[in-house]
C-alpha positions in Angstrom: -26.4 12.1 -17.9 -24.1 11.9 -14.9 -21.6 14.7 -14.2 -18.4 13.2 -12.8 -15.1 14.3 -11.4 -12.2 11.8 -11.3 -9.6 12.1 -8.5 -6.6 9.9 -8.8 -2.8 10.6 -8.6 -2.3 8.5 -11.8 -2.6 10.7 -14.9 -2.8 7.6 -17.1 -5.7 6.2 -15.1 -7.5 9.6 -15.0 -7.3 9.9 -18.8 -8.3 6.3 -19.4 -11.3 6.6 -17.2 -12.3 10.0 -18.7 -12.1 8.7 -22.3 -14.1 5.6 -21.4 -16.8 7.5 -19.6 -17.0 10.2 -22.3 -17.5 7.4 -24.9 -20.4 6.0 -22.7 -22.1 9.4 -22.7 -21.0 10.6 -19.2 -19.9 14.2 -18.7 -16.5 14.3 -17.0 -16.4 17.8 -15.5 -12.8 17.6 -14.4 -10.0 15.3 -13.4 -7.8 16.0 -10.4 -4.5 14.7 -9.1 -5.4 15.4 -5.5 -7.5 17.5 -3.1 -6.2 20.9 -4.2 -7.3 20.4 -7.8 -10.6 18.8 -6.7 -11.5 21.7 -4.4 -10.4 24.2 -7.1 -12.9 22.6 -9.5 -15.7 22.5 -6.8 -15.0 26.1 -5.8 -15.2 27.1 -9.5 -18.7 25.8 -9.7 -18.1 22.4 -11.2 -20.5 20.4 -9.0 -20.7 16.7 -10.1 -23.3 14.1 -9.2 -20.5 11.6 -8.6 -16.8 11.8 -7.6 -14.5 8.9 -8.3 -12.0 9.0 -5.5 -8.8 7.1 -5.1 -7.7 6.4 -1.4 -4.0 6.8 -1.6 -2.1 9.9 -2.6 1.6 10.8 -2.1 0.9 13.9 0.1 -2.5 13.2 1.6 -5.1 10.7 2.8 -8.0 9.8 0.5 -9.9 9.1 3.7 -9.4 12.7 4.8 -10.6 13.9 1.4 -13.6 11.6 1.6 -14.6 12.9 5.1 -14.2 16.5 4.1 -16.2 16.0 0.9 -19.1 14.4 2.7 -19.2 17.2 5.3 -19.1 19.9 2.7 -21.0 18.3 -0.2 -23.3 15.5 1.3 -25.4 15.4 -1.8 -22.5 14.3 -4.0 -22.1 10.5 -4.4 -18.6 9.2 -3.8 -17.3 6.0 -5.5 -14.0 5.0 -4.0 -11.6 3.4 -6.4 -8.7 1.6 -4.8 -6.2 -1.1 -5.3 -6.2 -2.1 -1.6 -8.4 -5.2 -1.2 -9.0 -5.1 2.5 -12.3 -5.8 4.2 -11.4 -3.3 6.9 -10.9 -0.5 4.3 -14.2 -1.2 2.7 -15.9 -0.9 6.1 -13.9 2.3 6.9 -14.8 4.1 3.7 -18.5 3.1 4.0 -18.5 4.4 7.6 -16.9 7.7 6.4 -19.7 8.2 3.9 -18.6 6.5 0.6 -21.5 5.4 -1.5 -19.6 2.4 -2.9 -16.2 1.0 -3.5 -14.6 -0.5 -6.6 -11.3 -2.3 -6.6 -8.5 -1.7 -9.1 -7.9 -3.1 -11.6 -11.4 -2.9 -12.9 -12.8 -3.0 -16.4 -14.9 -0.2 -17.7 -18.1 -2.3 -17.6 -17.6 -2.7 -13.8 -17.1 1.1 -13.5 -20.2 2.0 -15.5 -22.3 -0.6 -13.6 -21.1 1.0 -10.3 -21.9 4.5 -11.6 -25.4 3.4 -12.8 -26.1 1.9 -9.3 -25.3 5.3 -7.7 -27.5 7.1 -10.2 -30.7 5.4 -9.2 
């Protein structure tokens, strides 16, 4: 079973993803609106195997969060979830250490497939 943290500024999307993943048997350790909540969870011992990370937040850069995560927790897989369909962004997140990228809107089958690929 994969332990997952969801980081997205949309409460609706976080809840939707959490409910879908829970129904598929995944364990969602926490959801976070941004880096502060994410690091609070990590510092409190909630260490996931996979983090679902949006790229755009009102107060901060998802790219900065990604780089910081990969420096501090290189063993955690990061699946970037973003609505920006740019080839340059895909290259940039991969170069920063993202393990994969999934474009919004996505269906839950696409999400679980992406998570399964990271679990191998």
